C-alpha positions as a printed Julia matrix, in Angstrom:
192×3 Matrix{Float64}:
 -21.26   13.64  -60.72
 -19.1    11.23  -62.64
 -17.47    7.89  -61.99
 -13.73    7.9   -62.52
 -11.43    4.91  -62.87
  -7.78    5.2   -61.9
  -5.03    2.64  -61.96
  -5.62    2.04  -58.24
  -9.31    1.35  -58.45
 -12.63    2.88  -59.19
 -14.02    5.94  -57.48
 -17.71    5.92  -56.82
 -20.27    8.33  -58.12
 -20.2    11.64  -56.4
 -16.43   11.93  -56.02
 -14.76   14.71  -57.86
 -11.16   14.53  -59.03
  -9.05   17.62  -58.65
  -5.95   17.57  -60.83
  -4.28   14.41  -62.11
  -5.4    10.99  -60.88
  -3.93   10.07  -57.51
  -4.2     6.94  -55.37
  -7.23    6.6   -53.16
  -5.75    7.05  -49.69
  -9.02    6.15  -48.0
  -8.9     2.72  -49.67
  -5.3     2.28  -48.5
  -6.43    2.97  -44.93
  -9.2     0.37  -45.28
  -6.72   -2.16  -46.65
  -4.35   -1.57  -43.75
  -7.21   -2.0   -41.26
  -8.33   -5.23  -42.97
  -4.78   -6.59  -42.99
  -4.4    -5.78  -39.3
  -7.67   -7.52  -38.47
  -6.8   -10.58  -40.58
  -3.36  -11.06  -39.07
  -4.41  -10.3   -35.52
  -1.82   -7.59  -35.24
  -4.09   -4.9   -33.88
  -1.84   -2.5   -32.07
  -2.83    1.08  -31.51
  -1.91    3.31  -34.45
   0.78    5.89  -33.83
  -0.85    8.35  -36.2
  -4.54    9.18  -36.42
  -6.58    7.26  -38.97
  -6.96    9.05  -42.26
 -10.73    8.68  -42.02
 -10.76   10.49  -38.68
  -9.07   13.57  -40.15
 -11.22   16.28  -41.63
 -10.65   16.71  -45.38
  -8.93   20.06  -44.82
  -6.08   18.33  -42.97
  -5.15   16.09  -45.89
  -2.43   17.59  -48.02
  -3.49   17.46  -51.68
  -0.02   17.54  -53.24
   1.75   14.75  -51.38
  -1.27   12.79  -50.15
  -0.11   12.56  -46.55
  -2.05   13.76  -43.53
  -0.72   16.87  -41.9
   1.52   15.82  -39.07
   0.62   16.81  -35.57
   3.54   16.85  -33.15
   3.79   13.72  -31.03
   3.12   14.28  -27.35
   6.31   14.54  -25.34
   6.85   11.83  -22.76
   7.77   13.24  -19.39
  10.95   11.71  -18.08
  12.69   12.42  -14.85
  16.22   12.25  -16.26
  17.74   13.13  -19.59
  19.88   10.51  -21.3
  23.44   11.84  -21.49
  25.5    11.67  -24.65
  28.24    9.06  -24.87
  30.95   11.69  -24.39
  29.24   13.04  -21.27
  28.7     9.52  -19.98
  32.37    8.6   -20.39
  34.26   11.79  -19.62
  32.04   13.94  -17.38
  31.9    13.49  -13.63
  28.63   15.41  -13.23
  25.3    13.76  -12.62
  24.24   10.27  -11.65
  24.15    6.87  -13.36
  22.43    3.6   -12.59
  24.2     0.43  -11.51
  23.28   -1.19  -14.8
  24.99    1.58  -16.79
  27.96    1.52  -14.44
  28.54   -2.18  -15.02
  27.73   -2.14  -18.73
  29.84    0.86  -19.71
  32.61   -0.05  -17.27
  32.93   -3.6   -18.59
  32.89   -2.37  -22.2
  35.61    0.19  -21.42
  37.71   -2.47  -19.67
  37.31   -4.87  -22.61
  38.32   -2.23  -25.16
  41.28   -1.2   -22.97
  42.5    -4.78  -22.59
  42.11   -5.6   -26.29
  43.95   -2.46  -27.36
  46.84   -3.25  -24.98
  47.04   -6.81  -26.27
  47.07   -5.51  -29.86
  49.87   -3.09  -28.97
  52.03   -5.72  -27.27
  51.51   -8.18  -30.12
  52.32   -5.71  -32.89
  55.17   -3.7   -31.29
  58.28   -4.51  -29.27
  57.96   -4.2   -25.5
  59.3    -0.69  -24.91
  57.42    1.12  -27.73
  54.25   -0.78  -26.81
  54.57    0.41  -23.19
  55.06    4.0   -24.33
  52.06    3.82  -26.69
  49.99    2.16  -23.96
  50.35    5.09  -21.54
  47.78    7.37  -23.26
  45.38    4.44  -23.58
  45.76    3.71  -19.88
  45.22    7.4   -19.02
  41.95    7.45  -20.98
  40.78    4.27  -19.27
  41.61    5.67  -15.81
  39.66    8.84  -16.62
  36.62    6.89  -17.83
  36.55    4.59  -14.8
  37.01    7.52  -12.39
  34.11    9.42  -13.99
  31.86    6.36  -13.86
  32.72    5.74  -10.21
  32.15    9.41   -9.35
  28.68    9.29  -10.89
  27.89    6.17   -8.89
  28.99    7.93   -5.68
  26.73   10.81   -6.71
  23.85    8.37   -7.13
  24.51    7.23   -3.56
  24.36   10.96   -2.54
  28.06   11.09   -1.71
  30.81   13.29   -3.09
  33.26   12.1    -5.72
  36.01   12.42   -3.11
  34.85    8.99   -1.95
  36.86    7.6    -4.89
  39.9     7.98   -2.63
  38.58    5.29   -0.27
  39.87    2.72   -2.78
  43.4     3.74   -1.75
  42.91    2.12    1.67
  44.42   -1.37    1.67
  41.88   -4.2     1.23
  38.88   -2.63    2.98
  38.78    0.44    0.72
  38.43   -1.48   -2.55
  35.81   -3.75   -1.03
  33.87   -0.75    0.3
  33.98    0.99   -3.12
  32.87   -2.22   -4.85
  29.88   -2.68   -2.54
  28.81    1.0    -2.58
  29.22    1.62   -6.31
  28.52   -1.78   -7.78
  26.0    -3.45   -5.5
  23.89   -0.9    -3.62
  21.0     1.01   -5.21
  21.11    4.8    -5.47
  19.06    7.19   -3.39
  15.43    7.37   -4.48
  14.28   10.64   -6.0
  16.4    13.67   -6.73
  19.4    14.5    -4.58
  21.98   17.29   -4.58
  23.67   15.84   -7.68
  20.59   15.77   -9.91
  17.44   13.88  -10.79
  17.26   10.09  -10.43
  18.75    8.23  -13.41
  15.88    5.72  -13.56
């Protein structure tokens, strides 16, 4: 048994070096624990402590513990992609997402129309604004349909907004103010 000195510190008697000198990862773990205790930032580690791993689980070449897969968190609903959120009428969304995405889409739509009307003459700006308006109408219709689905109603309820005065108020209250049905319904799992 020999004592070996590396550039990272001294190894005690009884330790055997295999290959070229490498940093002492056990000392790094102790330093991290001491720093956490000194600063008061003692949150639970996301990976197991190096000292708790058996020596066979420590990779010799890269000096990192072998990674165990993180446990999967069970969630009731999958987060849709941005494309599915904007252009698909399937599924359900929360009120928060309805208002957030809807207001962002309205802001982008309004700013793009203002930019068009400022940079182009009136007639070409109106022609270029038609595809932008069509995209905005599609996005808002899909968002409203998903909110009707969250209320356990068909997307056909979008047509209620065509009724003078009462229809728009009804759609505003149902989609924007009332909570969705608890638990899964015929349109999918709850979005919360």
